[in-house]
C-alpha positions in Angstrom: 77.8 101.7 132.4 79.0 105.0 131.4 82.3 104.4 130.2 81.4 100.6 128.9 78.9 102.4 126.8 81.7 105.7 125.4 84.2 102.7 125.0 81.6 100.5 122.5 80.9 104.2 120.9 84.7 104.7 120.8 85.7 101.1 118.9 82.8 100.7 116.6 83.1 104.6 115.2 86.4 103.0 114.0 88.7 105.1 115.8 90.2 102.5 117.6 90.5 100.4 114.0 92.2 102.8 112.7 94.9 103.5 115.6 95.5 99.7 116.0 96.1 100.0 111.6 98.6 103.1 112.3 100.2 101.6 115.1 100.8 97.8 112.9 101.9 100.0 110.5 104.3 102.2 112.1 105.9 98.9 113.7 106.2 97.6 110.1 107.5 100.8 108.4 110.1 100.9 111.6 111.8 97.3 111.4 112.5 98.4 107.8 114.2 101.6 108.4 116.4 99.5 111.0 117.0 97.1 108.2 117.9 99.9 105.6 120.4 101.4 108.1 121.9 98.4 109.6 122.1 96.2 106.2 122.6 99.1 104.0 123.4 102.1 104.5 125.8 101.9 107.6 128.2 99.0 105.5 129.2 102.0 103.0 129.9 104.3 105.6 131.7 102.0 107.5 134.0 100.8 104.5 135.1 104.1 104.0 135.8 105.5 106.6 138.2 102.1 107.3 136.3 99.0 107.5 134.3 99.9 110.9 131.4 97.6 111.6 129.6 100.5 114.0 128.1 97.6 115.7 130.6 96.8 117.2 132.2 100.7 118.3 132.0 101.2 122.0 134.1 102.2 124.7 134.8 100.0 127.7 134.6 100.7 131.3 135.1 98.2 132.4 136.3 94.9 130.7 135.0 91.0 131.2 137.1 89.1 134.2 137.2 85.6 134.3 138.7 83.0 136.6 141.2 80.2 136.5 138.4 78.1 134.8 136.7 80.0 132.0 133.7 81.3 134.2 133.1 84.6 133.7 133.4 87.2 137.5 132.8 90.2 136.1 130.6 91.6 133.1 131.9 93.8 130.7 130.6 97.2 131.1 131.0 99.2 127.2 129.6 102.4 125.9 128.2 101.2 122.4 128.3 104.1 121.0 127.9 102.8 117.5 125.2 101.1 118.1 123.8 104.5 119.2 125.4 106.1 116.0 122.5 103.8 113.8 119.4 104.6 116.2 120.3 108.9 115.2 120.1 107.5 111.4 117.0 105.4 112.3 115.5 108.2 113.2 116.2 110.4 110.7 115.0 109.0 108.4 111.6 107.8 110.1 111.4 112.3 111.1 112.0 113.2 107.0 110.0 110.4 106.0 107.2 111.6 108.2 107.8 115.0 107.6 107.5 114.4 103.3 104.3 112.3 104.0 102.6 115.0 106.0 103.7 117.5 103.6 102.2 115.5 100.7 98.7 115.0 102.5 98.6 118.7 103.5 99.4 119.7 99.8 96.7 117.3 98.9 94.2 118.5 101.7 94.9 122.6 100.5 94.1 121.5 96.8 91.0 119.6 97.6 90.1 122.4 100.2 90.4 125.3 97.0 87.2 125.5 95.2 89.4 126.9 92.1 91.7 123.7 91.7 89.5 121.6 89.2 92.3 118.5 89.2 91.0 117.1 92.7 87.1 116.7 92.5 85.1 118.2 94.8 82.6 116.4 97.3 79.2 116.6 96.3 78.1 117.9 99.8 81.1 120.7 99.3 79.4 121.5 95.8 76.7 121.8 96.8 76.8 124.3 100.0 79.1 126.1 97.3 76.1 126.7 94.8 73.5 127.5 98.2 76.3 130.0 99.1 76.5 131.6 95.6 73.1 131.4 95.3 72.3 133.5 98.2 74.8 135.7 97.3 73.1 136.5 94.0 69.6 136.8 96.3 71.3 139.4 98.4 73.3 141.4 95.6 69.6 142.1 93.9 
């Protein structure tokens, strides 16, 4: 029973919804970056280095074998390193983007925590606590 109660508390607080929204946005962002790399970044790179399609780059370990009727008797075994290169570029773009987003959030957080920063409004409760602190300091010095 305690487990069910704890789970209800977790779900009602919104943590689960925040996490679900983050996962959905992350999956969509991954698809967007994948398309950016596959459809926009890689074609010009392939064109510049000799009209290469990175998806077709592979090292064949075993060729596909067919019998006289055209039926495949042995499957193709290949290392698809072109696809791997695309995934590395996907990862780098996602990592850089996440780094930039976290950097912006940390900057905004630092500004909001700095009492002397006037460009970000201080929340009322923090402002009241700062005023109480200042009053207590004045009374202590008297």
